[in-house]
N, C-alpha and C positions, 0 to 999 in steps of 0.2 A: 504494502498500500505506500503510495506517494502522499505527502502533507507538502504543498505548495502554497506559501503566505500569499492573502490574498494582494499583499503588493507585490509581489512577484508577477503575480496571473493576471495581473491590472496592466502590467507593463507591456509594450510591445515592442516585437523585436528592432532589433536597430537595422533600418532597410538600406543604409548607404553599406553596411557590413555583408547585408544578406547580398547585395545585388554584388559585392567585390570579389565574392567567394563563390559564387555562381560565376563571375566571368572566369576567374581561375578555373574553376572545373570546367570550362566552351574550353580555355588555351589549350588545357591538357591535353584536351580529344581534338586539336589542330585545327579549331576551329577560331577564325581569324576576327577576335574582337576589340574594340575599343571604348574601353573601361571610362567610364565615364560617373562613377559612382564616388572612390574617397576622394578626399584631396588631397591629392600623395604628387609631388615634385616630380617631375622623369630625368631627373640629375641623380648622381651620386653624393653623398656627404663629402664633402670638400676633404682633401689630403690631410690639413693643418689639424684638422679635427679628428679625422681618426688617425695620427700619431698622437694623438694627446692622450687619447684613448689606452692605445699600447703604452705610453710608458705612465700611465696611471694604473695600471695590472701590475708593470714591472717594480714600482715604487709602492707597491701594496697596498695602494687604497680598494682595499676587499672587505672592510669592516663597516657597520651600521655607522651611518652617518647623525648629525641633528636630525629630527622629523621634518623640519623646515628649511634641512638642506644648508650643504657648507657653508660656511660665513662667507667662506673668500667670490665663491657663486651667486650670494647674495648682493653681494657688493657689486660683482661686476651688472647685475642687474639692473640695481637703481643705477648706477653709473649710465648703461644704456638709457635707463629712461629720461635721466638728466640728458645727455650729449643728445640723446634724437629726437625726444618727444616735450623737452623741456619741463618735464615732470618731475617734483622733489617728494623722494619717497626715501627713507630709511634704510638698511637691508636688516633690520627687525620688522617692516612693514610688507615684508615679500618670504610667498613660502612657494617651495619649488614641489611640485607631485609628478606624479606618472602621466605628465601631457597635461595639455592645454581642459583634453575634457574631463579629469577629474578634478583640474582647480576650479571649473565652474560649479560640477555637483558638491565641491567641499564648499564654495559660499551658500550655494541653495541651499543645503541641508543645514548649514549653521545660521539661519536668516530668517527662513520660511515655516512657519507654522502652518499645520493645518487650519485650511480654509482663508489662509491669505491667497492674495491673486497675485498674477505675475504677467503682466504685460509682455506680447512678444508680436514686435513686426513678423508679417508673415508675406511672402515666403520667408521658412527658417530653416535652420539645421535641425532636420530631424529628431535628435535628444532632447532637443531643450525643453520640449513639452513633455519627454517622458523622468527626465531630471525634477521637474516640477511636480509632476503625479507622483514621482519619489517623496517627495518631501510631504507628502498631501496637500501641498499646495491645488491652487487652480488654474490654468493657463488661462491666459483672456487673450485668442487671437486678434490682432488688427492686420486687417489685410489691406496692402498696396498692389493695385496692378500696375501692368506693364507702361500704361500711359501715364504712372507719375511714377517712373522709372525705377519699382518695386520700392518707392520710400514713403515711410507715413508722414505726414503732416502735421505742424503741431497741434493746429486742432481735430486730428484724427484721436492723436493720442490724448491730450484732454479732454477727450468727451470718452476715452476709454475709462480712468481714472474714476476711483470710489472711495469709499471710505475704510474700503479692504485691500487697495491697494498696497501690495509691499515693495516690490520693486519691477524696475521695467531693464528690459533684458534688450541691448541692440549689437548688432553686427557690420564694422564697416570698415573694409571691405566686406561684402554680404556673401556668406556663403547660404544658397545657393546660387543667388542672381548674378554675383558680379557687383552689383550699384556701389558705388560710393558717394557717400553723403559728404558736399560740401563742405566747409568750416563754416560757413553762414546759418544753412542746412540744420548743422549741430547744436549752433547759437542760439537756433529758435526752438529746438526742443529744449535746449536747457533752459532757456527762459520759462516755458510752461515748467518743467520739474520746481524752476525754483520756487515758484509756487506753493510745492509741499515738499516742506525738510523733511517727513519721516521717509520717507520713497527712496528708497535706495536702488543706484544705476549699474548695471553689470553690463561692462563693454568686453565684449569678445573682441581681440583685436590681433587675433593669429594671423590673418591676412594683408597685415600690415605693408607687406611687401610687395605682396602680391597687384599691382595694378597697373593700369594702360591709360587710363585719363584723369586728371585732375591730379590731385596732391590728398595728403593722409595726414586726417587731425586727429590725434585723441579726445575722446569723451572727456576726459579728465584731466584737459588743459582749461576747462573752464572754472573762475572760481569760485563761483555763485552754487556748484555742486560739486566739487571736488574733493569736499570732506565724506560726501556718502559715496561715490564712485568708486568700485572696485574696476581693476583693469586685467585682464586675463591674457596672459600672452604666450608665445616659447617658442624654441627652436625649428618645430617640425616643419614649417613651411617655408620660411625663410632661408634655412639651412641644409635643407633636404633631411632633414631627422626622424621623419616620421617614426619611424621605427624602436628609437631612442628611449621615445616616451619620458622627454623632461619638459613642464610647462608650470608657468607659475600664477600664483595672484598677487597684486602689486595693489594691499587693504589700509583701510584706518589702522593704526595699533591693535584697538578694541578686536576687532575682525581675524587678523592674522593672526592674535593669539586665539579665538574660538576655533577658526581651520585649524591650529597646528594641534589645536586640542583631538580636534576630530581626528585629523589623520592618523597621529599617534594612536589610536585606537582601532585604524581597519585597515592601517596600509603602512604605514612607517613612512622611511626615506626612498624615496626612488633611487634607482639604481647609483651608485659610489662612481661606477666607470663611467655612465652616461653623464654624469653631474659635472665629472673634471671636462667632457670632452664638450659638453654646453659652455664651461666655462670657458675654453678655445674659442668656444663659436662668437661669445659676445666680446675678449678680451685680443683676437687676432685680427689679421687685415679682413676688409669689409670687402674687399674687391668680390668675391664669390658671391656675394649678393648682389651683386649689382651682373658681374658675368650670367648667372642664370633668369 
């Protein structure tokens, strides 16, 4: 007899991973397949990053690390956020996780209570809704059409806010549409959110370097909402390191502590070797990012 919890029974299987698995099966049978499921760069991890991982093994970086990650990596991430995005985070505000996916789920589980509403602009990555359901929250989809370039307007956002709204999720550049909010468009959304001081903003910025028009602006760059905006990012997309599983959240200190407490109970640190590779990604030459 099987006893599967209602929590798990209510979850959908990850559609992107299921499609990717099906693609792999077809390729194994010799079928010519173009896989448009997962967001995976078709480059290899740059050589200097792989060499850093090899050195880490030889230098015996094979033990548990702090739950939130090596301090040297968190310092490198804080420097990246400052230099590239103009954001001020202390290393103690950074929590390194097993990919940006775990970082997203960590934040949702640490902040969303049963019945809390989470606004999700649509189309959106398939896991957002399931993560909110896992926390027993209520996903509130706000659908933007192709005529709007798949971007929600300030009016649409404000129209979805209720007394139960706990969080707004935003992904720019967007997975799956590729749409990129301009700075003016993000500022207009920030102006709306500034009127609701109890609403958190969860900004998935993993695709910040994957854009072909416009320029990237972090949602955390607006002072009026910066103290309640959580940035999610990692090395998977920019450095072709999807399998290394290193992502992070940059958050207010109170939330970083809560996320560390949560992660410490169900996964602890991410791979020590992968962390040293990620550190090399952030501190080494960035020419590889431009080349890719």
